[in-house]
N, C-alpha and C positions, 0 to 999 in steps of 0.2 A: 504494500500500500504506500503511495507516495507520501513523503513528509510534508505536512501542511504547515503554513505559517502560524506560529503560536500567537495568542492574544497578549496584549500588554507589552511588557519589556522583556527582551530576550537577548542572548549572547550567541555569536557565531565565531567559531575558531577554525581558521583555515591553515592547516599545517601539512597538507598533502604534498605541496611543492617543498622539498626538504631544505632548500636554501633560504626560505622566507617564512615567517610567521605573521599572519594578519588576524586581528581580532576586531570585531565590530559589535557595538552595543546598539540595539535597535529599539525604537519605540514604534510599534506597528510597522509601517513601511518606510519610516525615516531613520537614517543613521544618526544616532545621538553621540556616539563615541567611536574613535578609530585609533588603533595602535598597530605599529609595524616594527618588526625587528628582523635583521638579516644575519645569517651566520658569519658572513664576511665582515660584518660591522658589529662585532660583539660588544655589548654594552658593559661598561665598568661600574656604573652607578650602583652603590650598595655593597660593592666588594670591599673586603677588609684586607689590608696588607701590613706586613712588617717592613717598614721602609727605612731608608737611610738618607739623612740630610746631605745633599750634594753641595749646595751653595746658598748663602744667605744674602738677601738684598735689603740693606738697611733703609734705602730710600723708599721702598715699598712696604717696609715692616713685614716682610714675607720671606719665604724660603722655598727652594725647589727640592723635592724629595724623590729619590730613586725608588720606585715601587716595582721595578722589574718589567714594566710595560714599555711600549715604543717611545713614549715621552714621559719625562719626569712630571710628577704632580706638583701643584702649586698650593701652598698653605699660608694663610694670613695669620698674623698674631692673634686676631680675634677668634680663630678656630683652634687655638692651642690651650690645653689644660696645663698650667704650670704652677709650681716649679717641678712637680714630680711626675707629670704626665697623667695623673689621675687613676693609675692602675696598680698602685701599691707594689712596686717592685717587679711587675710582670716582665718588663724589659729593663735590665740593669742600666744605670746611667751614671755618667761622671758627675761628681758633686757640683752643684751649681750654687750661685748666690741665693741668699734668702730674699724674699720680697722686701722692697724698701719699706722702712718704718713709717715714712711719711705718706703712705698709701699712693705714692706715685706709681703709675702703671709701668711695668717693666718693658724694656725694648726687646726687639727680636734677638739682638746680639746677647742680651743677658739671659734669654730663655733657651736659645738653641746654640749648638756649635756644629761645625761641619764634621760629618762622620757619626753624629748622634743617631740612634735608632728610635723610631716612633711607631706606635700602633695607630694607623690612620684608616679612614674610610672615604671612598669617593662619593662626593655629594653632587657633582655635576660633570657631565661628559666634556672632554676637550673638543674644541672646534678649530679647524684650520691648523695653525701653528701653536695654538694654546693647548697646554696639557690639562689633564683633569683637575678639578678643584677638590681639595682634601680637607678633612677635619679630624681632630682627635676625639671629638664628642661622638662616640659610636652610638648607633641605634640599631636594634634588631627588631624588625616588625613581625608580629604574628598576625593571626586573623583578627583578634579582638584587642590585643595589647601591643605596646611598643616598649621593649626593655632598653634602658640606657645605663650601661655598666658603670660609667664614671660619675653619674649624678645621683643625688639622694632624693630628688623630687618625685613625689607620687601624686598624680593628678588625673584629670578627666579632660578629654578633648573639648575645646571651646564650641565645637559644632553641636555638642549635646547641651541643649539650652534648658531643658526641664530641670528645675531645681531639686525636686524630689528624687529624680533619677540620678542626678549628680551626687547628691548626698549619700544615697545608698551605695553607689559605686566607690566613693571615697572611703566609706566605712569598710567595704569589702577589701580594698587595697591595703588598708591599715592592718587588717587581720592576715591577709595573704602574704604580704611582703614585709611584715613588721621587723623581722630580724635580718633582712637582707640589706646589703650595703650597695644596692643599686636602685636606680629610679625606674618607675613604671608609669606609663600613661595608658588610659583606656581609650581605644580608638572609637570612632563614631559607630562602627559596626557592633560594638559591644554594648550599646545602649538598650537593646531589646532581647538579650539572650540570658539564659539561666546562669546561675552561679557555677554549676559544674562545667559548663563550656569555658568560662573564663579561667577557672582553676586548671583545666586541661591545657589551655593555651599558655598559662603561666609556667606549668611544668615543662612544656615543650621548649619555651624560650630559655628557661633556667638551664636545662640540659644542653641546649645549643651553646650558651655562653661558656659552660664548663668545658665543652669540646673545643671551643675556640681557644681558651686559655691553654689547654694541653698542646694544641697545634703551635701556638706562639712560642712556647718554651722549647719545642722540638725543632724549630726552624731557624734559619739564618737569613738576615736581610740581604737583598730584597726578596720577599717571598709573598705569594698569595696565601692568605690565611683562611679566608671564607669567601666563597663565590655565591653571589646572589642568584636566586632561581631564574630560569628563563622566563620569557614573556608569558607563556601559557600559565605556569603556576603562579606568577606574580599577579596576573589578571584574576585568577580564581581567589587568591588571598585578599587582594586589595579592591577589586571591582565587583565581584560576585556578591550581590546584596539580596536581601529577602524579597525585594520586588521583582527580581529576575525569575521569570516563570520556567525558563528552560535554557540549557546551554548545549548547542550542537557542535560536535567535533568531527571533522572529516577524515580522521585517521585512527585506526583501531588501537595502536600502541599508545598514542597520546591520550586517547579516551580512557584506556585502562589506567594510565599513570595519574590522570586527573581524578578518577574515581577513588584510587588508593589514597591520594592526597586528601580528598574530601572525607573519607572514612576517618582519617586522623583528626581533622579539624572541624568538619561539619557533617557528621554522620547522618543527620536528619535530612540533608539536602542531596544525598548521592543520587536519588532517583530523578533529579532534575538534569543530570548529565546524560545526554543522548548521543548515541553513535549514528552519525549521518552517513548512510550507505548508498545514497543515490549516485548514479553515474555522472550526472550533470554537476559541474563545479558548484560548491556550496553557496558562494555569493551570487552566482547566476540563478540558482534555484530559488533563492529568496529575493531575487530581483533588486539587489543593492549594488551590483558591480558598477553600474553607470554612475551611481552617487559617489562611489569610491574614486572612480576615474575623474570625476569633476573636481576633486580636491587638487588636481594638478593644473587646473585651468586658472588663467588670470582673471577671467570675467565670469561672474555668476549672475544669471538672469533673475530679475524680480518681476513683480506685477506691473502692469501698465507700461511695459517697455523699459522700465528702469533696470539698472544693473549695478552690481558691485564690481569695482576694479581693484584688485589686490596686487601691490608691488612690494617686493622685499629688496632692501638694499643692505649693505654691510652694517649700517648704523641703526636703521629703523625699518618699520613696516608702515606703509601708507595704504589706507583703504578709502576709496572715493565712492560715494553714492552718486552714480551718474543718473541724472533725472530722465534721460531718454526723451520720450515724447511729451513729458510734462513741461509746461511753459510757466513763465513768471506769473501770468495772470490766473493760473490754476487756483481753484479754491483752496484756502489754507488747510481745511480739513483733509483734502486729498493729499496735500504735501505731508501733513502729519501722519496720515495713514501709511503712506509709502515709506516714510522714515522709520515708523514703528516696525514695519515688516523687515526693513533693512537692518534695524537694530537687532532683531531676533536672529536673523541669518548671520550677521557679523559675529555675534556671541558664539553661535554654533561653529562658524568657520575658524574662529580663534582657537576653540577647543580641539576641533578635529585636526587642524594643521599644526597645532602647538606653536602658534605664533608667539614670539617673546621679545623682550627688550622694550624699546620705545615704540608704541603703536599710535599713529595719528589717524583719526577718522574724520573725514569731511562729509557731513550729512548735507542734505538739500537745505538751502537757506530758508529760514522761517522767521517772520517778523514778530509773531505773537509770543511774548515772554512765557505765557502760560503753556503754550504748546512746547516750547523749548524745555521747560521744567518737566512736563509730562514725558517727553522723549528721554531726558536724562534719567528720570526715576525708573522708567521701564527698562532702559538699557542696563542700569544697575541690577535690576531684578533678574534679567536674563543672564548677566554675568555671575550672579550668585551661585549658579550651578557649577561654575568652574572652581575646582579645588586648588588651583595654583594661586600663589600669593600675588596680589596686584594692588596698584594704587591708581586712582582716577582723578583727573582734574575736572572742575566744573565745565559744563558745556558753554562755549563762548557765544557771544552775540552773533558770530558768523557761523554758528552751528558746527564748530570744530571741537573735537574732544581728544584729549591726550591721555594715554594710560601706559603704565609700565607693568609687565607681566613676567613672572618668574619662568625661566625655561625649565621644563620638567624632564625633557629627553631631547635627543637630536631631532630638530624640526623636520617635518615631513618633506619639505622641499629639498633639504640637504640629503635625505635618504633616497629620494626618487630621482634626483637630477645631478648632473655634473656640469661644470662650467663649459659653455660652448667654446670650442677651440677657434671658431671663426670670429665671433664678436667679442670674445674675452669677457663675457658676462654682462656686456652693456645692454643687450637686447636688440641692438641695431648693428648693421654693417654700413660701411660707406657706400654712397651711391656710385654708379659706374662713372659718372662724370667726375666726381671727386677723386676716385681712384686713378683714372687715366691721367688727370692733371698731375697728381702726385708722382706717378711713374715717369712722366715726361720730365718733371723737375729733377728727379734722382738720376735719370739718364743724362740730363744736361750736366749735373754735377760730376758724373763720371767722365764726360767728354772734356770737362775743364781741367782734368788732371794733366800736368805737363807731360808732353811726349806721348799722349794717348793716341793710338791709331784705330782702336776699336773698343766698343763697349758691349759687354754681354749682360743682358738683363733676364734673370730667371723669374718667371711669373706663373700665375695660375693658368691652366689651359684655356679657360674662357677669356681671361684678360689678354692672352696671347693673340687670340683671333681678333679681338677688338683693336689691339694696337697695330696689327698688320693689315687691317681692313679700314675700319672707320677712322682710325687715327694715322693712316699712312701718310697723309699730306703733312701733318705736324712733325712726324718722324723724319721725313725727307728734308724738311726745312732745317731741322737741327743738324742733320748730317752735312748739308751744304754749308751751314754757317760755321761749324767747327771743323769741317774737313775730316770727320771721324765717322766710321760706320757703326751701325747698331745691329746686334743680333739678339732676337728674343728667343729665349730657351724655355721650353715647356717644363715646368717642375710641379708634379702632382702634389708634392708636400706643402706647397705654398697655398695660403688662403687667398681669396680674391683681393685682399688689401695688401698682401705681401709683395715685395720686389727685392731681389738680391742683385745688386749692381757690381760688376767687376770691370775695371779699366785695364785693357791690354796695351802695354807700352811697346815702343819700337824695338827694344831689345828682347821682347818676348816675356818680360816680367809682368805679373798680374797684381793689381792693387785692388783690394776690396774696398768699396766705397760705402760708408755707413749711411 
């Protein structure tokens, strides 16, 4: 019998293609969350290492730590527990200065020395030439709890707002971890579960920390001490909530592994894990593949011909609400309605694409202050579903909103795309007219080399045809003026904008012209 679309909220896990894991959270026929991980781009966030300080940068009050990966990690003094590292002799250290008596904050040079070993955890993936961000404040997430070995705090997630629930959970923690020298936080998922489930999660995390300590003592820096679970198990641990009616997995081994994981953490929910055995790819069967593909598009269509235009640069993300067929004289209620639709879709796209850093949103201009306030309030409500830390500025009178958002993982664009070798990431290439004029200038520069009798110009095949045909007259004019011949050499490795000019002298010597 064919697998039918479940009602309400459900999860789809696509692991059939072994090089890539894709997970979608759906509300009916709409994708509400999307996560992607590739084996070739293994994630480091959450991993714990025994690292060694390679060099200290006083100007940044930071240090670079060798963790045994391709790039050294980066740790700021604010992420250091000092003076003893917070783990009571787990890693032996050279004796350091005591904290200043005048409560002055210590400098990085007083806290660390080159060659020192640290127990660190990756908090953020490295991007480009940047290494991963590190902290010595370790945290071990379970299903309902987070264990923090170096801290003493025992508390409840701020997302659990009911005071009676918070009070009961705090009392439970006082009993559960009263004699333990580490901190524990109850996660949002722990607000509606029984005491036995929380106790079971606590025992699991306690055993995990003891195993980590044994591994630390038996290893030498740099070494991987604890590896975070892959995307499938992390999704089950962190995203699978009580309102998810079913989770379909398209590979039997992965499905069995998830069921085993569920029996340990959430035995009452094992029956919600479904083996998807259809021959059609899982995302196509549930008709969401087109929605996933649209996440790679620059333009997102909206109602009444309006659209979102999303552009990512190195420093920021800009999102423009393009009014399309809407005109300035359009009723203000229509402009508000379109902006509200755009606000909901923008919040969704930010989550799905994991857009981060500075994000600037240019809504359609509205003169009515009450409408601007309504738009801002609604956008804040839509963004409240996003778990990432964020800060938003007020909506300006020009309907421009700025926000900063924490990067939770490698952005979708960086996972799906690579920089275009032709345009270098600009998104544009030079026009034919611009390129031909540039080639002629560089050829002329080669001709001006003293004693040059010939110039060889290596160009893209298409540009070679243009120079030998449409620009033949200009080339001949240069040859007559300088008394120097030109030979266009076809070079398939050149982009349309490239030209490699070499001047051949009377004595046969060749001079490369920059």
